[in-house]
N, C-alpha and C positions, 0 to 999 in steps of 0.2 A: 546615638546610635545608628547608623547608616540605614538609607532607605531601603537595600537591597535586604539587609541583615531585618530589619522591619518586617518586609514583606514575605518572608520566608518564615519568622513568627508568625505572621498572622495565619500563613497557610497551614502551616502544621499544628497550630492551634486550631484552628478549623476545621481540620481533618479529626482532630480527637475529639472536641466535642460534636461532632457529627455522628460518633457511633453509639451517645447517647440517645440520640433520637433514631436510630434504629438505620443509618444514613452510613455506607460504605464509605469509611476513613479516604481511600484513593478519590472516590466519585469528589467528596468535598474538596481535597486538596486541588485536585483539577478546577471544580467550579471557583475556587479562591482565587487561584493563580490566574483564572481569565478573567474575574472580578477586579482584580487589582493592575492589569495589565493595560497599557494603554494604548498599545498595538494590537491587531488579530495576532494569534500562537497560530504556527504548524503542528503538527502530531511531534516532530523532533524538537521544535522548541520545550514543548509540553514533556517530553521524554527525557531533555538534560536538565530542564529545571527540576524536577521530581524524581528524576533517577528513577523511573520505572520503565517497562516494557512496552514496543509499539502496540502490543495485543491489549496491553492494560490501558493504554492511553485511547486505542480506539474504541473498546468496550465502553469507558465510561463518559466520551465523550459521545459517544450514540446514546447511552443513556438520557446525559445531559439536554440532549436535541428531544429526544422523546420528551422530556420533563417539561419542555418549551424555555430552558431559560439558558440555553446557551442555541447558538445560529453558526453555521458555515455564513463565511465573507470573503468575497473576491477580491484578490488581489490584483492589480494591473502587474503584468509582465511575470506571473509564478502560476505554476503547474499545480503546485502541491495547493492542498485543503488549508485555509485557515480558518480558525472559530473565534469567538467572541462571545462575552457574558453581558447580559443586558445589565447595563450600570443603575437603572432605577430600581433602587432596593424596594421602594412601595409594590413595585409591581413585581418584582421578584418575590414577597411576601406573600402578593395576593394570587401568583401564580404557583407558587410551592403549594398554598394552603389549600386551593383549587383540585391539585393532584393528589394531595394526599388525603381529599375528602373523597375523591373520586376511587382510590384504592384502597382504602383502608374504612372511613366511615359507612360508605354507602353500601358495600358488601356487607357489614357485620347490620347494618338494617334490615338489610333484606334477609339474614339470618334469622335476625330475631323475630322476624314478621313470620317465618315459615313457619318457625316454632312454636308459636302461638298456636299459628292455627291448625297446624300438624298433628297433635298431642289430643286425641280423641277421648282420651280415660276420663272420666267422671269422678276421680277418687282425689281425697284432700290430699295428696301429693302432688298430682297433676295439677290442681289448682295450686298450690305453693308455686308450682315449678312454673306456670302459667305469669302468676303475679310478678316471680322477678322476672322473667322473659318481659312482662308488658313495664315494671318499672326501668329495667335496663332500657327498654327502646325509648321510652318516655323522654330518660337524662340522653340519650343519644340524638335523637329527634333535635331536642332543645341545641346541642354542642351542633349539630348540622346546619341548623337556623342561624345561629352566632356566625357560622363558619361564611353562610353564603351571604350572610350581610355584609359581612367584613371582607367578601371577593369584590361585592357590588360596588362598596363603599370607598369615598376617596379618604386619605389619607389623616384631615383633619376633623372628619365626622368621627374613625373609629378611636382617635386619640382623645376627643372629649367627650365620647362614651365612656371608654376605660376611665379617666380621669372622675368620670359622676359616678361609678360604680365603687371604686375603690372609697370616694368621700363618704358611703354610704355606711 
């Protein structure tokens, strides 16, 4: 398989997999393209490779910048904007984990806490509801703590921790 063919296969596969994780397919493809590119790419480069519109490129690149996994890079002699992805996969994992935690886990924790406090009824049904909310909160807080440790950890610590958990 030629390198270019392999890159395109990776880009399209990554885009398809991303939808299973709730991530926009095109955003994942733009990120995958930047990840495997050895040089910074302009919006035009991305448009041409992925066969998508300028608006689609701009919207997805901005989202990737907001996630902290893509940045602009200055290219001498060029007026266009160029973009690069962080190539450190461990840092990418930690940044995505941090953003997903902030966007998904923390809001859920806040709602679960509010629901436990806001229900004032003293019925059996209310008590059962509060118990479910408390149990969900407990599990979600545990996951949140694990994610915090993963974000703060170095690669070797996390891998050895997972290995220990699997062996048990």
